[in-house]
N, C-alpha and C positions, 0 to 999 in steps of 0.2 A: 449519630452519636456514637462515640467509642465505647460502647457498653462491654466489650470484651477485653478492655485494657487490663482489667485486674489479673488476667493470666499472666502479666509481666511483672507482677509484684515481686518484692525482694525474696519473700519466702520461697520462691520457685528457684532461687539461686542462679538467675540469668544475669549476665552482665552485658548483654547485647541483645538487641532486637532481631529476631530471625524473620526475614521476609519469605513468605511462602512462595512456592514455585510460581512464577509469573514471567511473562515476556518483559524484558527490560530494554526500553528504547524502541524507536520505530525501526522496522526492518525494511520499509519500502520508501520512506520519505526522500532518501538520497538518490533513488532511481528514477524519479519523476521530474518533470519540468515545473520548478517552483517559481513563483512570483509574489511580490508584495502588492497588497490590494488595499485601496481605500474606497469604501462604498458598501452598498448592500449586495451588489453582484459584480462579478468580474467576467472578463471576455478574453478568450484566446482567438486571435485573428488567424484565419486560414486562407491560403493563397492556392488556387488551383492551376492547372497546366493548360497551355494552348499550344497547338502545333505550329511549327514555322511555316511560313508561306514562301512558295517558290518564287524566285524573281526570274521571269521569263523573257523580259525585254529591258533594254536599256532605258535609263532615266524614267522608270516607272514610278508611280505614285507610292509614297511611303504607306505601308499598311498600318492600320490602326486596329490592334487586336484587343479584344475585350477579355481581359484576364479575370476569371471568376473570384470573387472575394466572398467569404463566408466566415462565420464565427461560432464558436461554442460558448455557451453561458452557463455559469453555476452561481448558486446563491450561497452566500456566507452563513455559516451556522455557528451558534455560540455553545461552547462547552465549558463546564466547570466542575470542581471537585473540592470537597471540604470535609474536615473532621475536627472534633474538639478534644482537647486534653485538659482535664480538670487539674488545678493545683494540688489537690489531695492525692491524685494519682502519681504526680511527679514526685511528692514527698516519699512515696512508698517504692519508687523505682530506683535503680542503680545507674540509669542512664537518662539523659535528657532527650525525649523522644521526638522533638519537633523535626529534626533533620531527617529522621527515618520515615516520618509520615510524609514529609515533603517529597522524598524520594519515591515513596509508594505512590503518591499523586502524580508525579512526573511520569511514572511508567504507565498510569492509567491514561494520561493524556496522549502518550505516544501510541499506545494501542488504538485510541480513538482516531488518531490521524491515519493509521493503517486501515482502519474500518472504512473511512471516508474514500480511500484510494481504491479499495477492493470493491466497494459498492458502485463507484463510478465506472470501473473498468468494464464490467459486463452488464451494467445496468442501463437505464435509459438516459441518454444525453439529451441536452436541449440546444437547438440552434438559435442563432441571434433573433430570429423572428417568433421564438416561443415554441417551434414545432418540436415534438418529442421524437428522438431517433433511437431506435432499438439497434443493438449490434446485429448486423446482417447475418443471415443464415450462413453465407459463404465463409464468415469468419469463425464458425463454430465446428468443433469436432465432437461428434456423438460418443457417449460412453462405450457403447457396443458391448455392454456387459463385461467390460475389462477395466483394469486398473491403468496406470500410466505405463505405456508400452513404447518400445523403440519405434514402432510404426507411427504412433501418435505424434512423437517428436519430429519424425521425418515429415509428417503431414503438416505440422505447425510450421517448420521451416519453409516447406514448399509454398504455404499460403503466403508467408511474408515475402518471400523471394518473387513469387508471382505477382505480387502488388508493387514490385520494384522498390521495396524498402531499402534505404540507404544501407549497403553492406558494411560501411564504417560505423554505423551508429550502434551503440550498446544495446544488446538484446537481453531481456530478463524473462524468466518464468517463475511464477509463484505457485508453490505446491506444498502439500502437507507432508507429514511424516510417513504416512502410509504409501504415498506416491514414491518417496525416496526408497522405501523398502522394496517396492515393485521394481524399481530400476536396478537396485543392488542385486536382485535375484534374477536379473536378465543376463543371459550368457554373454551377450555382446558387451555389456557394461563391465562384467568381471574381467574381460579380456583387455590387456594393455594395448592391443592393437587398436581397439576401439576407444579407449579412454585414457588420455594422457594424464589425467588428474590422479590416477591410480585410487579410485574411489574406495576400493576395499581395504587398501593400506590405510588411508586417512580416516576411514570410517564415515565418510560423508561424500557428497557430490558437490563440487563447486561450479565447474564449467564444463558443458558437454554440448557438442554439435552447435557451438556458437552462442548458447544461452548461459547466462549467469543464473544460478539457481538460488532462489530466495525462499526459505521455508517459513510458512505461516500456518499456524493452527486456527486461523480465524476465517478461513475460507468457508463459503456457504456449503452446507450439507443438506440436501433434500432427499429423504429417505436413505438410499445407499448410493447416491450420486454427489460426488465432491466436485464443485466448480473451481478449477484451476484456470489460469490464464497466462498467456505470454504477451509481451508488449515491448515496445522500444521506448526510450526516454522521452522522446517528443511526443508520444502517443498519449501521455496522461499529463494533465495540468493540475497542480495544487496552488490554490491561492491562500496566502496567509494574511489575514487582516490584522491580526495581533497574535504574535507567538506566545508560547506558553509563559505565563507570569506566576509568580509564587509570592504570596504575602502571609506573614505570621503575625497576628494581631491578638490583643487582649479583647475579649467580648464582655463588657460590663453587664449586658443583659443575660449572660450565661454564667453568673457567679464569678466573673472575671476568669473564665477558662481561656486557655490559648486556642485560637483557631488557625488551622493550616488551610489555606485556601489557594487553589490553582485554577487558571482559566486561559482559554484561548479562542480565537475566532478563525476559521477556515473553511474552505470549500474545495470540492475536487470535481473534475469532469474528464470525460474521454474526449480528446481533441481530434484524433484521427482513427477512425474505425479501421481503415486498412492495415493499421499498425498494431492491432490487438486481435489476439486469437484466443477464444474460449476453449478450454480443453476439459471436457467431462470425463470423470474417472469413477469407476465403481469401487466402493469400498465394502 
């Protein structure tokens, strides 16, 4: 319940509601493979590779090659958010707060979607037969008691290139503000010879070494180790069962207060292990 709403009463001379510092909108949703889902679970189909067979004689039998099929499965989860606004509160305020509450709720929903993607990227995936699949050790870069360094970026690129990841596919790396500071203090990043984005001029890093940088303060932190990760768009799957919906209704059971309610149904999974690299960084 909005017990702190009295802080916005007229006597405080506020003519607008100020939203406290918070992430607005999803920062990761547009960078993953998204599909609409109907059902409790959803699947991303995977097709493996098979080597070509040499044709050594004329009129030889046509080879029948068994192309491996597999899938990754994720379970849909329900999320919702709500708060109440009493009519007495609205009388004492200079603004109608419903739209501000809806905006705050929408930001909360967007952050929850980012949390789904982050958890799926380096967590345990599930194959179609129910087998749990951890991210292979070969796809992880140890923290080495160091923050995000140029050497770690080079190693990340090397891992993806070594897995023959499509060079034309967009590559992303999710990192926190501390990791960006680490890079800005790297001599090579400061040099325009290494960074066409002119990071120090713009005050941030956008693209470097083929990676689009996505900043998130929601990455896992275990003791002093921050878990960052790089991935390609096809590596991560986001299933949307029901996109974010907003309802503002009167609640007769709550003295006819207005309730702002938001909900969505979604799930996420790591589709291709070879296209995700976990990068641990010391903070």
